[in-house]
DOMIPA-463564 format. One line per 3 residues: number of its first residue (from 0); for each residue x, y, z of N, C-alpha, C. Coordinates in steps of 0.02 Angstrom, whole numbers, plus 50000, padded with zeros to 5 digits. Layout:
<rs>
NUM = X,Y,Z,X,Y,Z,X,Y,Z ~ ...
</rs>
This chain:
<rs>
0 = 49998,51355,51676,49939,51370,51716,49910,51305,51743 ~ 49895,51303,51808,49872,51241,51839,49801,51225,51818 ~ 49786,51160,51814,49720,51137,51795,49673,51147,51855
3 = 49615,51174,51843,49566,51184,51896,49525,51122,51909 ~ 49492,51119,51966,49452,51060,51982,49391,51056,51938 ~ 49375,50998,51910,49316,50992,51868,49252,50996,51909
6 = 49200,51024,51879,49136,51032,51913,49098,50967,51910 ~ 49119,50918,51949,49088,50852,51949,49074,50831,52021 ~ 49019,50797,52034,49005,50775,52102,49050,50718,52123
9 = 49062,50713,52188,49102,50659,52216,49056,50606,52245 ~ 49063,50544,52226,49018,50492,52252,49030,50480,52326 ~ 48975,50468,52360,48979,50453,52431,48956,50381,52441
12 = 49002,50335,52441,48984,50265,52447,49012,50233,52510 ~ 49044,50271,52553,49070,50243,52614,49133,50204,52607 ~ 49165,50202,52549,49227,50165,52538,49279,50213,52508
15 = 49287,50269,52541,49331,50320,52514,49403,50297,52512 ~ 49426,50261,52562,49496,50238,52563,49510,50190,52506 ~ 49465,50144,52493,49474,50098,52437,49472,50135,52370
18 = 49429,50185,52365,49426,50223,52302,49490,50263,52291 ~ 49519,50289,52344,49582,50326,52336,49637,50278,52313 ~ 49637,50217,52339,49688,50168,52317,49678,50150,52244
21 = 49615,50139,52223,49602,50124,52152,49620,50185,52108 ~ 49607,50244,52132,49625,50305,52095,49700,50310,52086 ~ 49738,50292,52138,49811,50293,52133,49837,50241,52083
24 = 49805,50183,52081,49825,50132,52031,49812,50157,51960 ~ 49756,50192,51950,49742,50219,51884,49793,50272,51864 ~ 49814,50314,51911,49865,50363,51897,49932,50330,51880
27 = 49947,50275,51915,50009,50240,51901,50008,50209,51832 ~ 49950,50182,51810,49945,50156,51742,49951,50212,51690 ~ 49930,50272,51708,49935,50328,51662,50004,50359,51659
30 = 50051,50335,51700,50119,50358,51695,50146,50396,51754 ~ 50107,50409,51806,50131,50445,51864,50166,50398,51912 ~ 50225,50416,51938,50262,50372,51984,50233,50376,52055
33 = 50185,50332,52069,50150,50332,52134,50159,50265,52167 ~ 50184,50266,52228,50194,50205,52267,50147,50201,52326 ~ 50154,50149,52366,50110,50141,52425,50117,50198,52475
36 = 50178,50227,52480,50187,50282,52527,50145,50342,52510 ~ 50139,50358,52447,50098,50415,52428,50024,50402,52438 ~ 50003,50340,52430,49933,50323,52442,49916,50332,52516
39 = 49962,50312,52559,49951,50321,52631,49949,50395,52649 ~ 49995,50434,52620,49995,50506,52633,49931,50539,52608 ~ 49906,50516,52550,49844,50544,52524,49785,50530,52570
42 = 49782,50468,52596,49727,50451,52642,49731,50492,52706 ~ 49791,50501,52734,49798,50541,52794,49782,50615,52780 ~ 49802,50640,52721,49788,50709,52704,49713,50722,52696
45 = 49678,50675,52664,49605,50682,52656,49570,50679,52723 ~ 49594,50635,52768,49565,50631,52834,49575,50695,52874 ~ 49633,50728,52863,49647,50789,52899,49611,50850,52869
48 = 49608,50852,52801,49578,50910,52769,49503,50904,52760 ~ 49477,50843,52761,49407,50832,52750,49390,50831,52675 ~ 49330,50809,52660,49309,50805,52590,49238,50831,52582
51 = 49222,50883,52617,49156,50913,52610,49149,50953,52546 ~ 49203,50983,52522,49202,51022,52460,49246,50987,52408 ~ 49222,50987,52346,49259,50952,52293,49325,50987,52277
54 = 49328,51055,52286,49390,51089,52273,49444,51068,52322 ~ 49425,51063,52386,49474,51041,52437,49497,50970,52423 ~ 49450,50926,52405,49468,50857,52391,49514,50851,52331
57 = 49500,50890,52278,49542,50888,52218,49613,50910,52233 ~ 49620,50968,52266,49688,50994,52277,49725,50956,52331 ~ 49690,50922,52376,49724,50879,52425,49757,50820,52390
60 = 49719,50787,52345,49748,50732,52307,49801,50757,52258 ~ 49791,50816,52230,49840,50845,52184,49907,50856,52220 ~ 49904,50881,52282,49966,50893,52319,50002,50829,52337
63 = 49966,50775,52344,49997,50711,52363,50023,50672,52303 ~ 49991,50676,52246,50007,50633,52190,50046,50667,52133 ~ 50044,50732,52128,50076,50768,52073,50141,50798,52098
66 = 50196,50781,52065,50262,50806,52085,50296,50845,52029 ~ 50270,50844,51968,50300,50881,51912,50245,50919,51875 ~ 50263,50975,51844,50212,51014,51808,50178,50976,51752
69 = 50216,50933,51716,50185,50898,51660,50136,50845,51681 ~ 50132,50828,51746,50085,50778,51770,50017,50807,51787 ~ 50010,50873,51786,49946,50904,51805,49890,50888,51757
72 = 49907,50886,51693,49855,50873,51642,49828,50802,51649 ~ 49873,50754,51657,49852,50684,51664,49812,50675,51728 ~ 49834,50706,51783,49797,50700,51846,49726,50728,51838
75 = 49719,50786,51806,49653,50816,51797,49607,50771,51756 ~ 49633,50739,51704,49591,50696,51662,49571,50632,51698 ~ 49617,50602,51735,49600,50541,51772,49550,50557,51828
78 = 49560,50614,51861,49513,50635,51913,49444,50646,51883 ~ 49441,50677,51824,49378,50692,51792,49340,50628,51773 ~ 49377,50576,51753,49345,50514,51733,49330,50467,51791
81 = 49370,50472,51844,49363,50424,51899,49309,50445,51948 ~ 49313,50508,51971,49268,50532,52024,49205,50562,51993 ~ 49166,50521,51960,49103,50544,51930,49051,50489,51935
84 = 48996,50495,51898,48942,50448,51903,48962,50380,51874 ~ 48926,50326,51888,48946,50260,51864,48946,50252,51788 ~ 48919,50300,51750,48918,50294,51677,48981,50322,51645
87 = 49034,50331,51684,49095,50361,51655,49127,50315,51604 ~ 49112,50249,51604,49142,50203,51556,49121,50220,51484 ~ 49060,50244,51475,49038,50263,51408,49079,50321,51381
90 = 49095,50368,51425,49134,50425,51402,49206,50403,51387 ~ 49232,50357,51424,49300,50332,51410,49301,50295,51343 ~ 49250,50255,51329,49248,50220,51266,49243,50269,51207
93 = 49208,50324,51217,49202,50374,51164,49270,50406,51149 ~ 49313,50410,51200,49379,50439,51189,49423,50394,51147 ~ 49412,50329,51152,49456,50281,51117,49430,50262,51048
96 = 49366,50273,51034,49339,50255,50969,49363,50305,50917 ~ 49379,50281,50856,49400,50328,50803,49342,50372,50782 ~ 49357,50436,50771,49306,50484,50752,49308,50495,50677
99 = 49250,50508,50648,49244,50521,50576,49241,50596,50567 ~ 49287,50622,50527,49290,50694,50515,49236,50713,50463 ~ 49192,50757,50482,49140,50780,50437,49138,50855,50434
102 = 49080,50881,50412,49073,50953,50407,49056,50984,50474 ~ 49033,50945,50523,49017,50972,50588,49081,50988,50626 ~ 49075,51035,50672,49133,51055,50712,49152,50999,50760
105 = 49215,50984,50762,49240,50928,50802,49272,50955,50866 ~ 49255,50925,50922,49284,50946,50986,49350,50910,50996 ~ 49402,50948,51004,49469,50918,51012,49476,50888,51081
108 = 49507,50830,51084,49519,50797,51148,49574,50833,51185 ~ 49565,50840,51251,49615,50874,51292,49677,50831,51299 ~ 49736,50861,51308,49796,50821,51317,49790,50776,51379
111 = 49811,50714,51372,49808,50667,51427,49743,50629,51432 ~ 49692,50647,51393,49628,50613,51398,49632,50541,51374 ~ 49668,50529,51319,49675,50461,51294,49713,50417,51343
114 = 49767,50444,51373,49805,50405,51421,49763,50389,51483 ~ 49723,50437,51506,49680,50425,51563,49628,50372,51548 ~ 49598,50376,51488,49548,50326,51469,49578,50257,51463
117 = 49637,50251,51435,49670,50186,51429,49686,50157,51498 ~ 49707,50201,51544,49724,50176,51611,49663,50150,51647 ~ 49607,50186,51643,49547,50164,51678,49514,50105,51643
120 = 49517,50102,51577,49490,50045,51542,49528,49982,51558 ~ 49595,49988,51565,49635,49931,51582,49617,49904,51651 ~ 49599,49950,51696,49582,49929,51764,49512,49899,51767
123 = 49466,49925,51725,49397,49904,51728,49380,49845,51683 ~ 49425,49825,51640,49411,49770,51593,49404,49705,51630 ~ 49350,49669,51620,49341,49605,51654,49385,49551,51625
126 = 49399,49503,51665,49440,49446,51643,49396,49398,51605 ~ 49409,49393,51539,49366,49351,51496,49386,49278,51495 ~ 49440,49260,51528,49463,49191,51527,49418,49148,51571
129 = 49399,49090,51549,49354,49048,51589,49392,49018,51648 ~ 49357,49007,51704,49390,48977,51762,49410,48906,51748 ~ 49467,48886,51776,49492,48818,51767,49504,48787,51836
132 = 49487,48724,51840,49499,48689,51902,49568,48657,51901 ~ 49586,48628,51957,49653,48597,51962,49661,48538,51916 ~ 49606,48507,51897,49611,48448,51854,49612,48465,51780
135 = 49610,48530,51765,49610,48550,51694,49677,48530,51662 ~ 49673,48505,51602,49732,48481,51567,49753,48531,51514 ~ 49818,48542,51507,49845,48587,51457,49843,48553,51390
138 = 49804,48583,51343,49798,48554,51277,49853,48578,51230 ~ 49877,48641,51239,49927,48671,51195,49988,48690,51236 ~ 50045,48667,51215,50107,48684,51248,50136,48747,51216
141 = 50136,48802,51254,50160,48866,51229,50226,48885,51260 ~ 50265,48836,51281,50328,48851,51315,50380,48881,51268 ~ 50375,48867,51203,50425,48892,51156,50398,48947,51110
144 = 50339,48972,51125,50312,49026,51084,50345,49092,51102 ~ 50340,49140,51056,50371,49205,51067,50334,49243,51121 ~ 50369,49285,51157,50339,49325,51209,50300,49382,51178
147 = 50257,49413,51220,50217,49469,51195,50261,49529,51179 ~ 50315,49538,51216,50359,49594,51203,50395,49585,51136 ~ 50416,49523,51121,50449,49511,51058,50400,49519,51000
150 = 50339,49498,51008,50288,49507,50956,50275,49582,50945 ~ 50275,49620,50999,50262,49691,50992,50319,49726,50956 ~ 50379,49701,50961,50436,49731,50927,50428,49727,50851
153 = 50402,49673,50826,50397,49663,50754,50328,49679,50726 ~ 50281,49700,50768,50213,49714,50744,50211,49782,50710 ~ 50175,49785,50654,50169,49846,50617,50128,49897,50658
156 = 50149,49960,50656,50112,50012,50692,50040,50017,50669 ~ 50028,50005,50606,49960,50011,50578,49914,49955,50603 ~ 49941,49899,50625,49902,49842,50647,49895,49838,50722
159 = 49920,49886,50759,49918,49884,50832,49850,49905,50858 ~ 49829,49873,50911,49769,49893,50946,49785,49952,50992 ~ 49735,49975,51028,49745,50032,51073,49794,50014,51129
162 = 49785,49954,51159,49829,49933,51213,49900,49921,51186 ~ 49906,49891,51128,49973,49879,51099,50007,49944,51081 ~ 49970,49992,51056,50000,50058,51040,50024,50092,51103
165 = 49986,50086,51158,50008,50117,51221,50072,50083,51247 ~ 50075,50016,51242,50137,49982,51262,50195,50000,51217 ~ 50182,50008,51152,50235,50028,51106,50262,50097,51122
168 = 50218,50143,51141,50241,50211,51159,50284,50209,51222 ~ 50268,50166,51269,50310,50159,51328,50378,50131,51310 ~ 50380,50084,51263,50445,50057,51242,50485,50109,51201
171 = 50450,50151,51163,50484,50203,51126,50518,50253,51172 ~ 50487,50266,51230,50517,50314,51277,50584,50289,51304 ~ 50594,50223,51305,50656,50195,51332,50705,50176,51277
174 = 50688,50186,51214,50732,50166,51159,50789,50216,51153 ~ 50850,50192,51155,50908,50236,51151,50925,50251,51078 ~ 50948,50312,51067,50968,50334,51000,51038,50363,51006
177 = 51090,50322,50998,51158,50347,51008,51180,50393,50952 ~ 51231,50431,50966,51260,50478,50916,51336,50475,50921 ~ 51368,50475,50863,51440,50475,50862,51465,50546,50873
180 = 51510,50557,50921,51536,50624,50933,51578,50648,50874 ~ 51577,50713,50864,51615,50745,50809,51671,50787,50837 ~ 51727,50792,50803,51781,50836,50827,51762,50909,50819
183 = 51774,50947,50871,51759,51019,50868,51814,51056,50831 ~ 51798,51113,50803,51847,51153,50767,51889,51196,50814 ~ 51860,51217,50869,51896,51260,50915,51941,51220,50961
186 = 52004,51240,50966,52052,51206,51009,52047,51234,51080 ~ 52043,51189,51128,52037,51207,51198,52093,51176,51238 ~ 52111,51205,51295,52164,51175,51336,52147,51104,51358
189 = 52193,51058,51344,52183,50988,51361,52248,50959,51388 ~ 52242,50903,51422,52302,50870,51448,52344,50839,51393 ~ 52311,50816,51340,52345,50786,51283,52329,50827,51220
192 = 52377,50828,51173,52366,50864,51112,52429,50900,51090 ~ 52421,50945,51043,52478,50983,51017,52498,51038,51066 ~ 52560,51060,51062,52585,51112,51106,52554,51179,51087
195 = 52534,51217,51140,52506,51284,51130,52562,51335,51137 ~ 52589,51362,51082,52647,51407,51088,52632,51471,51124 ~ 52575,51500,51116,52559,51563,51148,52556,51556,51224
198 = 52521,51505,51247,52519,51493,51319,52588,51476,51346 ~ 52628,51441,51306,52696,51424,51329,52738,51487,51336 ~ 52734,51533,51289,52773,51596,51293,52750,51639,51351
201 = 52685,51643,51363,52661,51682,51420,52684,51653,51486 ~ 52684,51587,51490,52708,51555,51551,52783,51567,51561 ~ 52821,51566,51507,52893,51580,51513,52906,51652,51535
204 = 52867,51700,51510,52876,51770,51530,52860,51779,51604 ~ 52812,51743,51630,52796,51750,51701,52849,51718,51745 ~ 52885,51669,51719,52935,51634,51758,53006,51657,51742
207 = 53014,51710,51705,53081,51734,51690,53118,51691,51640 ~ 53083,51660,51594,53114,51619,51543,53113,51545,51557 ~ 53094,51525,51617,53090,51454,51633,53018,51429,51622
210 = 53012,51365,51608,52947,51334,51599,52948,51265,51631 ~ 52895,51251,51669,52892,51187,51704,52861,51133,51660 ~ 52810,51149,51622,52777,51100,51579,52750,51135,51517
213 = 52746,51100,51463,52721,51128,51400,52645,51124,51399 ~ 52610,51181,51396,52537,51178,51391,52516,51152,51323 ~ 52462,51115,51322,52439,51084,51260,52365,51101,51249
216 = 52343,51092,51187,52274,51105,51169,52252,51054,51116 ~ 52187,51041,51116,52158,50993,51070,52085,51011,51059 ~ 52056,50980,51008,51985,50991,50993,51944,50937,51027
219 = 51907,50953,51080,51867,50902,51114,51808,50880,51070 ~ 51783,50820,51079,51725,50798,51039,51662,50837,51059 ~ 51620,50848,51011,51556,50881,51022,51500,50837,50996
222 = 51441,50851,51021,51382,50812,51001,51350,50841,50939 ~ 51334,50801,50890,51301,50827,50829,51228,50844,50843 ~ 51200,50885,50800,51129,50901,50803,51089,50851,50763
225 = 51026,50844,50781,50980,50798,50747,50920,50838,50722 ~ 50904,50831,50658,50847,50864,50627,50801,50810,50599 ~ 50739,50810,50622,50688,50761,50600,50636,50798,50559
228 = 50625,50775,50498,50574,50804,50453,50524,50748,50439 ~ 50464,50755,50465,50415,50700,50463,50356,50718,50419 ~ 50337,50670,50378,50279,50676,50334,50216,50659,50373
231 = 50167,50705,50374,50104,50693,50412,50044,50691,50364 ~ 50056,50672,50302,50001,50668,50254,49957,50608,50269 ~ 49904,50600,50230,49856,50547,50242,49886,50478,50236
234 = 49932,50468,50190,49963,50402,50181,50010,50383,50237 ~ 50031,50432,50277,50077,50420,50333,50043,50425,50401 ~ 49977,50429,50402,49941,50443,50464,49952,50389,50517
237 = 49958,50326,50496,49966,50272,50544,50035,50271,50576 ~ 50084,50305,50547,50152,50301,50572,50178,50368,50598 ~ 50145,50424,50580,50171,50489,50599,50171,50499,50674
240 = 50117,50479,50708,50113,50490,50780,50166,50450,50817 ~ 50176,50387,50798,50227,50346,50831,50297,50374,50820 ~ 50311,50395,50759,50377,50421,50745,50389,50489,50778
243 = 50337,50530,50784,50344,50592,50821,50350,50579,50896 ~ 50317,50526,50920,50326,50507,50990,50398,50487,51003 ~ 50427,50451,50956,50497,50432,50961,50542,50494,50960
246 = 50527,50543,50917,50565,50605,50914,50559,50644,50979 ~ 50499,50644,51009,50490,50679,51073,50531,50646,51128 ~ 50534,50580,51129,50575,50545,51179,50649,50563,51171
249 = 50673,50566,51109,50742,50585,51097,50756,50656,51119 ~ 50708,50702,51104,50717,50771,51123,50718,50780,51199 ~ 50673,50745,51234,50672,50750,51308,50735,50720,51338
252 = 50758,50663,51311,50818,50632,51337,50879,50676,51325 ~ 50881,50711,51269,50936,50757,51255,50936,50815,51303 ~ 50876,50841,51320,50872,50896,51367,50894,50875,51437
255 = 50884,50812,51456,50904,50789,51521,50980,50781,51527 ~ 51013,50760,51475,51085,50745,51479,51127,50801,51451 ~ 51097,50856,51429,51136,50910,51398,51186,50937,51449
258 = 51247,50939,51429,51300,50964,51472,51328,50914,51521 ~ 51302,50852,51521,51326,50802,51569,51367,50747,51537 ~ 51353,50732,51473,51392,50681,51439,51396,50699,51366
261 = 51444,50671,51332,51455,50689,51262,51431,50635,51214 ~ 51393,50587,51238,51373,50532,51195,51305,50541,51163 ~ 51268,50594,51182,51201,50603,51155,51201,50653,51097
264 = 51143,50682,51085,51135,50731,51032,51140,50801,51061 ~ 51160,50847,51018,51165,50917,51040,51097,50949,51043 ~ 51071,50970,50986,51005,50999,50982,50962,50956,50937
267 = 50898,50951,50954,50851,50912,50915,50799,50960,50887 ~ 50794,50963,50821,50745,51004,50786,50696,50958,50751 ~ 50632,50977,50752,50580,50935,50721,50536,50978,50676
270 = 50521,50952,50617,50478,50985,50568,50428,50934,50542 ~ 50369,50957,50526,50318,50916,50493,50299,50949,50427 ~ 50277,50908,50380,50256,50934,50316,50202,50889,50286
273 = 50156,50921,50253,50106,50887,50212,50100,50927,50148 ~ 50060,50980,50154,50057,51029,50100,50099,51091,50114 ~ 50122,51098,50177,50166,51153,50195,50211,51132,50253
276 = 50266,51167,50262,50315,51150,50314,50297,51185,50379 ~ 50304,51149,50436,50289,51175,50502,50344,51157,50550 ~ 50368,51205,50587,50420,51194,50638,50386,51180,50705
279 = 50396,51120,50732,50364,51100,50795,50417,51088,50850 ~ 50476,51118,50842,50530,51106,50890,50511,51128,50960 ~ 50483,51188,50966,50467,51215,51033,50410,51176,51065
282 = 50366,51146,51025,50311,51107,51054,50337,51041,51083 ~ 50387,51010,51051,50414,50948,51077,50457,50959,51139 ~ 50470,51022,51157,50508,51035,51218,50468,51021,51281
285 = 50402,51014,51276,50361,50997,51334,50375,50926,51356 ~ 50378,50916,51421,50396,50850,51448,50342,50799,51438 ~ 50279,50819,51443,50224,50771,51434,50214,50757,51360
288 = 50214,50693,51342,50210,50674,51271,50142,50693,51241 ~ 50087,50681,51277,50022,50697,51250,50013,50772,51239 ~ 50035,50812,51287,50030,50884,51279,50074,50909,51222
291 = 50133,50879,51214,50178,50900,51159,50148,50884,51091 ~ 50122,50823,51083,50093,50804,51018,50028,50841,51004 ~ 49990,50857,51056,49929,50896,51046,49946,50966,51022
294 = 49996,50997,51053,50017,51064,51031,50046,51062,50960 ~ 50084,51010,50945,50112,51004,50878,50056,50993,50826 ~ 50005,50954,50843,49950,50944,50797,49909,51007,50786
297 = 49903,51049,50838,49867,51112,50830,49907,51161,50787 ~ 49974,51157,50790,50016,51201,50750,50016,51179,50677 ~ 50018,51114,50664,50020,51089,50595,49948,51080,50570
300 = 49925,51127,50530,49856,51127,50506,49845,51078,50448 ~ 49898,51050,50420,49890,51006,50362,49895,50932,50381 ~ 49876,50916,50441,49880,50846,50464,49831,50803,50425
303 = 49857,50746,50399,49818,50698,50360,49789,50730,50297 ~ 49827,50773,50267,49806,50805,50205,49844,50777,50146 ~ 49858,50820,50097,49895,50800,50038,49970,50800,50051
306 = 50008,50789,49997,50080,50785,50002,50112,50827,49948 ~ 50158,50871,49968,50199,50911,49923,50271,50908,49949 ~ 50304,50852,49938,50370,50841,49968,50421,50890,49940
309 = 50422,50898,49875,50472,50941,49844,50465,51013,49866 ~ 50404,51040,49867,50394,51110,49887,50411,51120,49961 ~ 50394,51072,50004,50409,51079,50075,50484,51074,50089
312 = 50519,51029,50056,50591,51025,50065,50626,51087,50037 ~ 50600,51114,49982,50628,51177,49956,50618,51234,50005 ~ 50560,51235,50039,50549,51286,50091,50596,51276,50150
315 = 50610,51214,50168,50658,51202,50222,50727,51226,50202 ~ 50748,51211,50141,50814,51233,50119,50819,51309,50117 ~ 50765,51342,50101,50767,51415,50095,50763,51449,50164
318 = 50722,51423,50209,50708,51460,50271,50746,51433,50332 ~ 50763,51368,50333,50789,51339,50394,50857,51305,50386 ~ 50879,51294,50326,50940,51255,50316,51000,51286,50351
321 = 51012,51350,50342,51070,51382,50372,51064,51388,50448 ~ 51004,51387,50474,50994,51394,50546,51008,51329,50584 ~ 50985,51274,50557,50987,51211,50594,51039,51162,50568
324 = 51066,51173,50509,51115,51127,50480,51185,51154,50479 ~ 51197,51213,50508,51263,51244,50503,51316,51207,50541 ~ 51297,51168,50592,51345,51133,50634,51354,51060,50614
327 = 51337,51044,50552,51345,50975,50529,51295,50927,50559 ~ 51231,50943,50554,51179,50903,50584,51164,50841,50542 ~ 51136,50791,50574,51111,50730,50542,51036,50739,50530
330 = 51013,50727,50470,50943,50736,50452,50910,50669,50444 ~ 50853,50659,50477,50811,50599,50469,50747,50621,50435 ~ 50738,50599,50373,50680,50616,50333,50631,50557,50334
333 = 50571,50569,50359,50520,50517,50368,50464,50529,50318 ~ 50461,50490,50266,50408,50497,50215,50406,50434,50173 ~ 50350,50423,50139,50343,50366,50094,50365,50382,50023
336 = 50380,50446,50009,50404,50465,49943,50352,50468,49889 ~ 50288,50467,49906,50234,50469,49856,50219,50542,49841 ~ 50256,50569,49793,50251,50639,49773,50203,50647,49714
339 = 50163,50701,49716,50116,50715,49662,50139,50773,49618 ~ 50186,50813,49642,50211,50869,49603,50266,50846,49556 ~ 50302,50894,49527,50354,50880,49479,50412,50844,49513
342 = 50433,50785,49491,50490,50750,49522,50555,50788,49515 ~ 50562,50830,49465,50624,50869,49456,50633,50918,49514 ~ 50579,50949,49537,50583,50994,49594,50604,50955,49657
345 = 50577,50895,49666,50595,50854,49724,50668,50833,49720 ~ 50692,50814,49662,50762,50794,49655,50809,50851,49671 ~ 50793,50913,49648,50835,50970,49663,50835,50987,49737
348 = 50777,50982,49770,50773,50996,49842,50812,50943,49882 ~ 50807,50880,49862,50844,50827,49896,50919,50836,49887 ~ 50941,50855,49828,51012,50865,49817,51039,50921,49861
351 = 51002,50976,49865,51023,51032,49907,51025,51011,49981 ~ 50974,50974,50004,50972,50951,50074,51030,50904,50088 ~ 51045,50859,50041,51099,50812,50051,51167,50847,50056
354 = 51177,50899,50018,51240,50936,50020,51247,50980,50082 ~ 51191,50995,50115,51193,51041,50172,51202,51006,50238 ~ 51189,50941,50243,51193,50906,50306,51251,50857,50306
357 = 51265,50831,50365,51318,50781,50371,51296,50714,50344 ~ 51236,50691,50363,51208,50629,50338,51134,50638,50329 ~ 51107,50607,50278,51035,50609,50264,51009,50537,50264
360 = 50967,50523,50313,50940,50456,50321,50865,50459,50305 ~ 50844,50418,50259,50774,50416,50238,50740,50356,50272 ~ 50687,50370,50309,50646,50319,50342,50581,50312,50302
363 = 50571,50254,50271,50514,50243,50228,50474,50182,50254 ~ 50413,50193,50280,50373,50136,50304,50354,50086,50250 ~ 50357,50105,50187,50339,50058,50133,50388,50001,50126
366 = 50446,50006,50157,50495,49951,50154,50473,49890,50193 ~ 50417,49896,50229,50391,49837,50264,50369,49783,50216 ~ 50354,49802,50154,50334,49752,50104,50395,49721,50071
369 = 50396,49656,50067,50454,49622,50037,50460,49637,49962 ~ 50405,49648,49929,50407,49662,49858,50411,49735,49840 ~ 50430,49777,49887,50434,49849,49871,50491,49862,49821
372 = 50476,49903,49771,50525,49921,49720,50518,49995,49705 ~ 50573,50029,49688,50571,50101,49675,50540,50116,49606 ~ 50474,50109,49601,50440,50123,49538,50407,50192,49538
375 = 50390,50219,49597,50358,50284,49599,50408,50338,49580 ~ 50385,50390,49547,50429,50443,49523,50462,50480,49581 ~ 50424,50490,49636,50453,50524,49694,50508,50483,49726
378 = 50498,50418,49732,50550,50375,49761,50613,50375,49718 ~ 50605,50372,49653,50663,50372,49608,50700,50439,49610 ~ 50664,50493,49622,50697,50558,49626,50735,50567,49692
381 = 50712,50536,49745,50743,50545,49811,50801,50497,49824 ~ 50796,50437,49798,50843,50384,49817,50917,50400,49803 ~ 50937,50432,49748,51008,50444,49738,51038,50496,49785
384 = 50998,50532,49823,51023,50587,49864,51019,50573,49939 ~ 51017,50510,49959,51016,50492,50029,51076,50448,50045 ~ 51097,50449,50108,51153,50407,50130,51130,50339,50155
387 = 51069,50335,50180,51043,50272,50206,50968,50271,50196 ~ 50941,50212,50185,50870,50201,50177,50849,50147,50226 ~ 50803,50164,50270,50782,50119,50322,50706,50116,50327
390 = 50680,50060,50352,50608,50053,50364,50591,50087,50431 ~ 50527,50105,50439,50505,50137,50500,50434,50119,50517 ~ 50419,50055,50519,50350,50032,50529,50341,49994,50594
393 = 50394,49981,50633,50389,49942,50694,50445,49963,50741 ~ 50441,49936,50802,50493,49950,50851,50560,49922,50830 ~ 50559,49863,50800,50622,49833,50777,50654,49875,50722
396 = 50615,49904,50678,50644,49947,50626,50673,50011,50655 ~ 50643,50037,50708,50671,50096,50740,50736,50080,50777 ~ 50741,50019,50804,50805,49998,50833,50858,49992,50779
399 = 50840,49968,50720,50888,49966,50665,50907,50036,50643 ~ 50860,50084,50647,50876,50153,50632,50927,50181,50681 ~ 50922,50164,50745,50971,50186,50793,51040,50159,50777
402 = 51043,50096,50754,51108,50069,50734,51135,50104,50672 ~ 51092,50124,50626,51115,50160,50567,51142,50228,50584 ~ 51113,50261,50633,51138,50326,50654,51206,50321,50688
405 = 51218,50266,50722,51282,50257,50756,51337,50235,50708 ~ 51320,50206,50651,51370,50180,50603,51369,50224,50540 ~ 51421,50264,50528,51420,50307,50468,51421,50268,50403
408 = 51445,50207,50402,51447,50168,50341,51385,50129,50326 ~ 51335,50132,50370,51274,50093,50360,51230,50128,50309 ~ 51211,50092,50256,51168,50119,50205,51099,50088,50203
411 = 51087,50036,50244,51022,50005,50245,51004,49973,50179 ~ 50946,49989,50153,50921,49961,50090,50937,50005,50030 ~ 50980,50055,50039,50993,50101,49984,51026,50066,49925
414 = 51078,50026,49936,51113,49994,49881,51068,49947,49843 ~ 51027,49909,49879,50982,49862,49845,50930,49898,49804 ~ 50903,49954,49830,50854,49992,49793,50884,50025,49731
417 = 50947,50047,49737,50980,50077,49679,50992,50025,49625 ~ 51010,49964,49644,51019,49912,49594,50953,49895,49561 ~ 50899,49893,49600,50833,49879,49571,50811,49935,49524
420 = 50826,49997,49543,50808,50052,49499,50849,50051,49435 ~ 50913,50034,49439,50954,50029,49379,50931,49972,49334 ~ 50912,49916,49364,50888,49860,49324,50823,49877,49288
423 = 50778,49912,49321,50716,49932,49288,50729,49983,49233 ~ 50779,50028,49244,50795,50075,49192,50826,50041,49131 ~ 50867,49990,49142,50897,49954,49086,50844,49914,49048
426 = 50796,49887,49085,50744,49848,49052,50696,49891,49012 ~ 50692,49956,49031,50646,50001,48995,50676,50028,48931 ~ 50742,50022,48918,50773,50047,48858,50757,50002,48798
429 = 50752,50029,48740,50738,49987,48680,50795,49938,48669 ~ 50777,49875,48658,50827,49824,48644,50857,49792,48706 ~ 50837,49817,48767,50865,49788,48828,50835,49720,48839
432 = 50876,49673,48859,50855,49605,48874,50845,49562,48813 ~ 50866,49585,48754,50859,49545,48693,50911,49492,48691
</rs>
């Protein structure tokens, strides 16, 4: 359903053409592909249609700047913030400030509002650098310092500012996640492969016993499925949104290349869990990232709550395992492993999940600490039942995760953690180390 025009007055300052150009720049910062040609078309369209009514002005700019359905929400939010009274900066700041959850009813932010606020704040932020004259001397030589992009790759998601998080989300959208093709079970006609005796006999019967060439068949490669199970409890709040943004980018990229190449993923399924399991696969099918994550957050009612890893994985094994893992899917489990329930239940659920999938990769943000050791009961229960253990706290760690998915022999930190767990177990026995 299309977004309607907001009931806001349009300023009359005599600089409508300049305002349209600034409005187009804000839309471009928010992610819409707008060039100078569209700005010129918008100015000509407004001149032809007039701007006496706000509805006509809204839909004229909408027709010039919006080319995809998922761009309507962002356009409506930027229009709402841009074409209003001069105090709109206070409302944009309120969108970016963290809110405190209390007993009062909280108004949910509309999809695209944060992206619109970031785009307009970036345009309106004054340059705080002091002016320098030609005779100013360089006191610090920064020619060999790391670039901002390289710093952003290694920066922890929890330590990112609003602008850095927005840049990280843009980099996540371009991050490739390769998949190794799997041999299919069904044999299909191919130019190379084993001889197909049935087709050969039928061809001989049509030719009176003669055959020109031997038909062959082989199993063509197929793309594996990807299942992402993400922890959205309070301890994972700083990383869940980024990792779900990464999952959304993978799902959208898979939908674009489905049927065109065999190097990507087949189907991408996504689940979240805190105190209960939630399937958000259909919500991530939306092309706009903000709308997809907003819908997923509305579906998952246990966001930033407690953690019941064992019970949620047992529910996945009972309700969804046969549906999404039947074709040999790869499972990416995103959690810190801080379980409060019985570790035996978690160990049984992990063993069942490990036996049901092709590979089980555990992404744990706690690996960002150099001194991390498997001392928690949940971590010790999960570690023996995974194929790889990887960190997931930065862009660089997600790139390493992509390499682990492409290499079946990559185990990440699993072997080192198992040795540390065995050493702690030996030291805990009576007489050990004497």
